C-alpha positions as semicolon CSV with decimal commas, in nm:
position;residue;x (nm);y (nm);z (nm)
1;X;-1,239;1,597;-0,001
2;X;-1,159;1,446;0,342
3;X;-1,446;1,365;0,572
4;X;-1,500;1,511;0,917
5;X;-1,236;1,426;1,175
6;X;-1,480;1,381;1,460
7;X;-1,391;1,010;1,482
8;X;-1,016;1,076;1,483
9;X;-0,917;1,278;1,790
10;X;-0,548;1,313;1,710
11;X;-0,266;1,308;1,963
12;X;-0,310;1,374;2,332
13;X;-0,106;1,644;2,504
14;X;0,129;1,383;2,662
15;X;0,181;1,222;2,321
16;X;0,265;1,557;2,162
17;X;0,507;1,628;2,445
18;X;0,674;1,289;2,404
19;X;0,709;1,351;2,031
20;X;0,872;1,686;2,096
21;X;1,100;1,552;2,371
22;X;1,204;1,218;2,221
23;X;1,177;1,305;1,852
24;X;0,955;1,006;1,778
25;X;0,637;0,829;1,883
26;X;0,503;0,478;1,815
27;X;0,124;0,458;1,800
28;X;-0,017;0,107;1,837
29;X;-0,314;0,023;1,619
30;X;-0,345;0,375;1,477
31;X;-0,451;0,241;1,137
32;X;-0,732;-0,008;1,098
33;X;-0,613;-0,310;0,902
34;X;-0,888;-0,287;0,634
35;X;-0,748;0,053;0,533
36;X;-0,412;-0,113;0,459
37;X;-0,559;-0,364;0,214
38;X;-0,597;-0,125;-0,084
39;X;-0,232;-0,027;-0,046
40;X;-0,129;-0,391;-0,017
41;X;-0,307;-0,459;-0,345
42;X;-0,113;-0,171;-0,503
43;X;0,212;-0,334;-0,388
44;X;0,097;-0,671;-0,523
45;X;0,011;-0,518;-0,861
46;X;0,354;-0,351;-0,869
47;X;0,524;-0,684;-0,799
48;X;0,324;-0,847;-1,079
49;X;0,419;-0,568;-1,318
50;X;0,786;-0,598;-1,230
51;X;0,776;-0,976;-1,260
52;X;0,629;-0,954;-1,609
53;X;0,880;-0,691;-1,720
54;X;1,180;-0,878;-1,578
55;X;1,059;-1,206;-1,728
56;X;1,015;-1,041;-2,070
57;X;1,374;-0,913;-2,048
58;X;1,502;-1,261;-1,969
59;X;1,606;-1,170;-1,616
60;X;1,376;-1,427;-1,456
61;X;1,317;-1,795;-1,513
62;X;1,023;-1,811;-1,272
63;X;0,766;-1,537;-1,204
64;X;0,678;-1,708;-0,872
65;X;0,309;-1,653;-0,937
66;X;0,203;-1,910;-0,680
67;X;0,356;-1,723;-0,387
68;X;0,181;-1,468;-0,164
69;X;0,242;-1,109;-0,057
70;X;0,525;-1,177;0,186
71;X;0,716;-1,436;-0,021
72;X;0,684;-1,355;-0,392
73;X;0,905;-1,047;-0,416
74;X;1,188;-1,219;-0,231
75;X;1,167;-1,513;-0,472
76;X;1,199;-1,269;-0,763
77;X;1,491;-1,080;-0,612
78;X;1,686;-1,400;-0,555
79;X;1,697;-1,440;-0,934
80;X;1,817;-1,084;-1,001
81;X;2,136;-0,881;-0,976
82;X;2,138;-0,676;-0,657
83;X;2,119;-0,345;-0,842
84;X;1,743;-0,290;-0,855
85;X;1,574;-0,015;-0,658
86;X;1,429;-0,093;-0,315
87;X;1,246;0,240;-0,301
88;X;0,932;0,259;-0,513
89;X;0,740;0,570;-0,607
90;X;0,607;0,613;-0,960
91;X;0,507;0,248;-0,990
92;X;0,278;0,289;-0,686
93;X;0,096;0,604;-0,797
94;X;-0,275;0,521;-0,763
95;X;-0,594;0,646;-0,598
96;X;-0,518;0,432;-0,292
97;X;-0,177;0,593;-0,252
98;X;-0,311;0,946;-0,307
99;X;-0,579;0,891;-0,043
100;X;-0,345;0,771;0,235
101;X;-0,253;1,131;0,326
102;X;-0,625;1,192;0,372
103;X;-0,680;0,896;0,605
104;X;-0,870;1,034;0,904
105;X;-0,628;0,902;1,164
106;X;-0,321;1,033;0,980
107;X;-0,477;1,373;0,916
108;X;-0,559;1,397;1,285
109;X;-0,195;1,325;1,368
110;X;-0,075;1,584;1,118
111;X;-0,313;1,846;1,253
112;X;-0,202;1,776;1,611
113;X;0,157;1,856;1,519
114;X;0,133;2,107;1,233
115;X;-0,205;2,277;1,244
116;X;-0,508;2,279;1,018
117;X;-0,347;2,332;0,676
118;X;-0,155;2,027;0,553
119;X;0,064;1,960;0,252
120;X;0,135;1,602;0,143
121;X;0,511;1,593;0,089
122;X;0,663;1,488;-0,241
123;X;0,908;1,277;-0,038
124;X;0,739;0,942;0,006
125;X;0,843;0,584;-0,061
126;X;0,706;0,235;-0,077
127;X;0,983;0,004;0,037
128;X;1,006;-0,366;-0,046
129;X;1,295;-0,502;0,164
130;X;1,355;-0,854;0,038
131;X;1,537;-1,094;0,272
132;X;1,915;-1,086;0,283
133;X;1,980;-0,813;0,027
134;X;2,288;-0,630;0,164
135;X;2,273;-0,346;-0,088
136;X;1,940;-0,245;0,064
137;X;2,109;-0,120;0,381
138;X;1,980;0,219;0,499
139;X;2,228;0,373;0,743
140;X;2,177;0,639;1,012
141;X;2,047;0,966;0,870
142;X;1,804;1,251;0,922
143;X;1,514;1,303;0,683
144;X;1,632;1,663;0,649
145;X;1,924;1,519;0,447
146;X;1,678;1,435;0,170
147;X;1,488;1,763;0,171
148;X;1,566;1,993;-0,117
149;X;1,781;2,287;0,002
150;X;1,684;2,216;0,362
151;X;1,667;2,513;0,595
152;X;1,528;2,517;0,952
153;X;1,293;2,792;0,839
154;X;1,114;2,528;0,633
155;X;0,941;2,430;0,955
156;X;0,853;2,096;1,106
157;X;0,830;1,792;0,885
158;X;0,633;1,500;1,027
159;X;0,746;1,164;0,891
160;X;0,502;0,874;0,921
161;X;0,629;0,518;0,867
162;X;0,417;0,205;0,887
163;X;0,467;-0,164;0,799
164;X;0,239;-0,415;0,629
165;X;0,403;-0,711;0,806
166;X;0,546;-0,770;1,152
167;X;0,883;-0,596;1,187
168;X;1,148;-0,657;1,449
169;X;1,527;-0,662;1,471
170;X;1,539;-0,968;1,245
171;X;1,299;-0,849;0,975
172;X;1,425;-0,494;0,923
173;X;1,250;-0,270;1,173
174;X;1,347;0,094;1,205
175;X;1,575;0,211;1,484
176;X;1,566;0,565;1,617
177;X;1,800;0,756;1,848
178;X;1,580;0,911;2,119
179;X;1,636;1,284;2,176
180;X;1,867;1,309;1,873
181;X;1,628;1,571;1,733
182;X;1,767;1,809;1,997
183;X;2,103;1,813;1,815
184;X;1,961;2,007;1,520
185;X;2,064;1,952;1,163
186;X;2,384;1,750;1,128
187;X;2,599;1,739;0,813
188;X;2,575;1,440;0,585
189;X;2,892;1,233;0,553
190;X;3,033;0,977;0,310
191;X;3,056;0,644;0,492
192;X;3,325;0,385;0,430
193;X;3,090;0,086;0,447
194;X;2,889;-0,002;0,136
195;X;2,971;0,338;-0,019
196;X;2,677;0,494;0,167
197;X;2,604;0,846;0,284
198;X;2,450;0,931;0,619
199;X;2,549;1,047;0,964
200;X;2,912;1,011;1,064
201;X;2,962;0,736;1,322
202;X;3,067;0,981;1,592
203;X;2,728;1,152;1,570
204;X;2,580;0,847;1,743
205;X;2,800;0,885;2,050
206;X;2,587;0,915;2,361
207;X;2,270;0,777;2,203
208;X;2,113;0,439;2,272
209;X;1,921;0,312;1,967
210;X;1,559;0,214;2,017
211;X;1,418;-0,063;1,797
212;X;1,064;0,008;1,678
213;X;0,909;-0,339;1,682
214;X;0,574;-0,303;1,508
215;X;0,277;-0,484;1,358
216;X;0,044;-0,389;1,071
217;X;-0,170;-0,098;1,190
218;X;0,105;0,049;1,407
219;X;0,249;0,387;1,305
220;X;0,586;0,545;1,376
221;X;0,613;0,925;1,382
222;X;0,943;1,113;1,383
223;X;1,082;1,456;1,305
224;X;1,302;1,565;1,018
225;X;1,596;1,584;1,261
226;X;1,555;1,248;1,437
227;X;1,840;1,006;1,372
228;X;1,705;0,679;1,233
229;X;1,801;0,380;1,022
230;X;1,657;0,056;0,889
231;X;1,803;-0,271;1,009
232;X;1,878;-0,542;0,754
233;X;1,607;-0,794;0,679
234;X;1,736;-1,136;0,774
235;X;1,393;-1,298;0,803
236;X;1,227;-1,532;0,557
237;X;0,981;-1,276;0,419
238;X;0,977;-0,934;0,251
239;X;0,945;-0,634;0,480
240;X;0,686;-0,410;0,318
241;X;0,645;-0,054;0,444
242;X;0,534;0,291;0,337
243;X;0,667;0,626;0,453
244;X;0,492;0,957;0,393
245;X;0,540;1,311;0,525
246;X;0,333;1,616;0,610
247;X;0,430;1,984;0,590
248;X;0,251;2,294;0,714
249;X;0,082;2,417;0,396
250;X;0,096;2,774;0,521
251;X;0,473;2,773;0,465
252;X;0,500;2,880;0,102
253;X;0,875;2,813;0,086
254;X;0,839;2,445;0,175
255;X;0,561;2,416;-0,083
256;X;0,793;2,561;-0,347
257;X;1,047;2,294;-0,260
258;X;0,790;2,014;-0,285
259;X;0,640;2,045;-0,633
260;X;0,546;1,676;-0,637
261;X;0,320;1,706;-0,332
262;X;-0,035;1,826;-0,294
263;X;-0,265;2,022;-0,063
264;X;-0,432;1,738;0,128
265;X;-0,626;1,915;0,405
266;X;-0,759;2,264;0,471
267;X;-0,988;2,354;0,758
268;X;-1,019;2,711;0,629
269;X;-1,112;2,618;0,272
270;X;-1,173;2,249;0,189
271;X;-1,175;2,333;-0,183
272;X;-0,797;2,376;-0,158
273;X;-0,760;1,996;-0,143
274;X;-0,621;1,910;-0,483
275;X;-0,781;1,632;-0,687
276;X;-0,618;1,302;-0,769
277;X;-0,586;1,392;-1,137
278;X;-0,364;1,692;-1,058
279;X;-0,138;1,485;-0,831
280;X;-0,127;1,203;-1,087
281;X;-0,011;1,439;-1,361
282;X;0,307;1,513;-1,166
283;X;0,411;1,148;-1,203
284;X;0,314;1,114;-1,570
285;X;0,660;1,039;-1,703
286;X;0,869;0,739;-1,795
287;X;1,132;0,661;-1,537
288;X;1,243;0,377;-1,311
289;X;0,994;0,306;-1,034
C-alpha cells in the first residue's frame, strides 16, 4: 500500500497547463537517485541472465563480466546478430519494478493529471539501447498507436519516461514535437526506411522537434497523442531507460484493455491496490523478454 503523499506535492498549476498546451513536460530531479538503484540492479541482473543464456547457446565468446552497468550490455551486443529485442518486459518483472508506479513522486504526478484513482498500464518497457545498433531505431509515433483498440473515450494516458544515464542527441535522448498533441490521433503508416511503422513524414510538417536532454532523476511526461521518437545511440555507452504509463482507474473500458496492469493507487479505498503476487502472476509464462 502506498504511503501518504504529503511529501510529494505533485504538479503546480503552471506545470499542468504547460503539459496540456505543449503535450509534454520535463521535470528536473523529480526522482531521487537512490530510488533508481533497485531498478538499476534489476537491469544488471537481466544483463547477467542474458549473458549466461547467450553464452550457453554459443552466441558469445566473452560474457564481459568485468564491465560495469553502462558498458557491459554494449560489449555483449557487439558479439550478437542485430535481431535481439531492445524492449524488455518479462525479464524485468520484480518487486522493484512493481513498486515504481507507487513511487510517491510519480503517484503525485499521476494524481495531478488523472485524479485520485490510478491504474498502472500494462504498456511499459525497459529499454537497453546499446551503442550503434541501427535496428534499434524508434521513429516518430504516438503512444496511442500501441494502445489496444485505441479510442479517445479511453481518456488521458500519461506516459512517464526516465533515463538511468545522461541522455542527449548523441546518446539516444527522446525528441518530442511540441503542441503535436493538439492534432489528435493520427493514423499509423508503413515507413520506407528500416521497414518501420510510425507517423508519416508529412505529419511532422510545421513542428520543430525538441530534444529532451536529461540526467538520472529527471522525468519526461507526455500524452498519448504527443509525437515523439528516440534518437540513435552513437555514444560509447548503453542508454538505459524505463517508460511506464498511468490510466484513470475509474475508466472501466481502459482497464478492460489493459489486463496486464494493476490498480496502483486509490484515495477512496486503499485496499484496491493490488498486491505484487497478483501482478506477478500475469507475467508467469515462458516468452522472450
